[in-house]
C-alpha positions in Angstrom: -116.6 80.4 20.9 -112.9 79.5 20.1 -112.0 76.7 17.9 -110.6 74.7 20.8 -113.9 75.3 22.7 -115.9 74.0 19.8 -113.6 71.0 19.4 -113.9 70.1 23.1 -117.7 70.3 22.9 -117.7 68.0 19.9 -115.4 65.5 21.6 -117.4 65.5 24.8 -120.6 64.9 22.7 -118.9 61.9 21.1 -117.9 60.5 24.4 -121.3 61.0 25.9 -123.0 59.4 22.9 -120.6 56.4 23.0 -121.2 56.0 26.7 -124.9 56.0 26.3 -124.7 53.5 23.4 -122.8 51.1 25.6 -124.8 51.6 28.8 -121.9 53.4 30.6 -121.7 56.4 32.8 -120.2 59.4 31.0 -118.5 60.4 34.3 -116.5 57.2 34.3 -114.6 58.2 31.1 -111.8 60.6 31.4 -110.8 63.0 28.6 -107.0 63.2 28.4 -106.0 66.0 26.1 -102.8 65.0 24.2 -101.0 68.3 24.1 -97.6 67.2 22.6 -96.3 69.8 20.1 -99.0 72.2 21.1 -98.0 75.5 22.8 -98.8 76.4 26.3 -101.4 78.9 25.1 -103.4 76.0 23.6 -103.3 74.2 27.0 -104.4 77.4 28.8 -107.3 77.7 26.4 -108.3 74.1 26.9 -108.2 74.5 30.7 -110.5 77.6 30.4 -113.0 75.2 28.8 -112.8 72.8 31.7 -110.0 70.3 30.8 -107.4 69.6 33.5 -105.7 66.4 32.3 -103.0 66.8 29.7 -100.7 64.2 28.1 -97.2 64.8 26.9 -94.8 62.5 25.0 -91.5 64.5 25.2 -90.1 65.3 28.6 -88.2 68.5 27.8 -91.1 70.0 26.0 -93.4 69.1 28.8 -91.2 70.5 31.5 -91.0 73.8 29.7 -94.8 74.0 29.5 -95.1 73.1 33.2 -93.0 76.1 34.1 -95.1 78.4 32.0 -98.4 76.9 33.3 -97.5 76.6 36.9 -100.3 78.9 38.0 -102.9 76.3 36.8 -104.0 73.2 38.7 -103.3 70.8 35.9 -102.8 67.0 36.1 -99.9 65.9 33.9 -99.8 62.5 32.3 -96.6 61.1 30.6 -97.7 59.0 27.7 -94.5 58.5 25.6 -91.5 56.1 25.8 -89.4 56.4 28.9 -85.6 56.5 28.8 -83.9 55.6 32.0 -82.2 59.0 32.4 -85.5 60.7 32.2 -87.2 58.7 34.9 -86.3 61.0 37.8 -87.9 64.1 36.2 -91.0 62.1 35.2 -91.3 60.8 38.8 -91.0 64.3 40.2 -93.2 66.2 37.8 -96.1 64.0 36.6 -99.3 62.6 38.2 -99.7 59.7 35.8 -97.5 57.6 33.6 -99.3 55.5 31.0 -96.3 54.0 29.2 -94.5 51.7 31.6 -93.3 48.6 29.8 -90.3 47.4 31.7 -89.7 46.6 35.4 -86.4 48.6 35.4 -88.2 51.8 34.5 -90.9 51.1 37.1 -88.3 50.6 39.8 -86.6 53.8 38.9 -89.9 55.7 39.0 -90.7 54.3 42.4 -87.3 55.0 43.8 -87.2 58.5 42.5 -90.8 59.5 43.4 -90.4 62.3 46.0 -91.7 61.2 49.5 -93.9 64.2 49.9 -96.0 63.3 46.8 -98.7 60.6 46.6 -97.8 57.4 44.8 -97.4 57.8 41.1 -100.4 56.5 39.1 -99.0 54.1 36.4 -100.4 52.0 33.6 -98.5 49.2 31.8 -98.3 49.6 28.1 -99.1 46.4 26.2 -98.4 45.8 22.5 -101.8 44.3 21.7 -101.3 44.2 18.0 -97.8 42.6 18.0 -96.3 45.3 15.9 -92.5 45.3 15.9 -92.4 49.1 15.7 -94.7 49.6 18.7 -93.7 50.0 22.3 -95.3 47.9 25.0 -94.7 44.6 26.7 -95.8 41.3 25.2 -99.0 39.8 26.6 -97.1 36.8 27.8 -94.8 39.0 29.9 -97.7 41.0 31.4 -98.7 39.0 34.5 -95.2 38.9 36.0 -94.6 42.5 35.2 -97.9 43.6 36.7 -97.3 41.7 40.0 -93.8 43.2 40.3 -94.9 46.7 39.6 -97.9 46.4 41.9 -95.5 45.6 44.8 -93.4 48.8 44.3 -93.9 51.2 47.2 -94.2 54.5 45.5 -96.3 53.5 42.5 -100.0 52.8 42.2 -100.7 50.4 39.4 -104.0 51.5 37.9 -104.3 49.5 34.8 -103.2 49.0 31.2 -102.6 51.2 28.1 -102.4 50.3 24.5 -102.0 51.9 21.0 -103.4 49.3 18.7 -102.4 49.2 15.0 -104.6 51.8 13.2 -107.6 50.5 11.5 -110.8 52.0 10.0 -112.6 48.7 10.5 -114.8 48.9 13.7 -114.5 45.2 14.2 -110.7 45.3 14.3 -110.8 48.3 16.6 -113.2 46.5 19.0 -111.2 43.3 19.0 -107.9 45.1 20.0 -109.6 47.0 22.9 -111.5 43.9 24.0 -108.2 42.1 24.2 -106.7 44.8 26.5 -109.7 44.6 28.7 -109.5 40.8 29.0 -105.8 41.0 29.8 -106.5 43.5 32.6 -109.3 41.4 34.0 -107.3 38.2 33.8 -104.5 39.6 36.0 -106.8 39.3 39.1 -105.5 42.6 40.5 -107.6 45.5 41.7 -107.1 47.6 38.6 -109.6 50.3 37.5 -108.0 51.8 34.4 -108.0 51.2 30.6 -106.1 53.9 28.8 -107.2 53.3 25.2 -108.8 55.1 22.2 -107.8 58.2 20.3 -109.5 60.6 18.0 -110.3 58.1 15.3 -111.5 55.2 17.4 -112.7 56.5 20.7 -116.2 55.0 20.2 -114.9 51.5 20.0 -112.6 52.0 23.0 -115.5 53.3 25.1 -117.7 50.4 24.1 -114.9 48.0 25.3 -114.4 49.8 28.7 -112.0 52.7 28.2 -111.6 54.9 31.3 -109.2 57.3 29.6 -109.4 58.3 26.0 -106.3 60.1 24.7 -107.4 62.8 22.3 -105.1 65.2 20.4 -106.0 65.9 16.8 -109.8 66.2 17.4 -109.1 68.8 20.2 -106.2 70.8 18.9 -106.2 70.2 15.2 -103.3 68.9 13.1 -100.6 70.9 15.0 -101.9 74.1 13.6 -100.3 76.3 16.2 -96.9 76.4 14.5 -95.2 74.7 17.4 -91.5 73.9 17.0 -90.3 70.4 16.6 -90.3 68.7 20.1 -87.1 68.1 21.9 -86.7 64.5 23.0 
């Protein structure tokens, strides 16, 4: 068994145990493999082990991988900051975008989504920890933004995403994820997605309702494939 196969088995076991501990269905929790800085061969290996959802932060790097892996039925998720001049390519080449934080970007994604494709699944990124260095809209801005994005014709607003301030304290982890869940529920919209939790805190995220956990290091290791620096 390859290293990636072993890692995937371990992560799936963690997800299953966390789901059981919180009385949730394992099938309701998606495993999003964060493949940024990893080479196409690592993605191909992960696909051979049953993964189909892959998250990328850097557009040019992602487009290059998509060309190489075009023979595989993968679902591509954009999870990084979005520059206005990159919106067209993201709208054309991705199935999900987890990192929408401004209406201007959402409007561009909607306008530039090709008509032959289904609506683009999007999550609004919220800065739940209030960190000046973090992307994401403020909680106070969220209701108006959510209503505006939900009305755009070529997007499907699915839910919220967050990257809380890192903490090893389970209570702090739970509190941040619970806040994101409450923000989603308070919107009063038909939203089914919470994209939250990474390698170090997926258990707390699942306990608080995560439907996507975004896992990189625990699957691929610490960038041990010798990948070049990503092109932004």
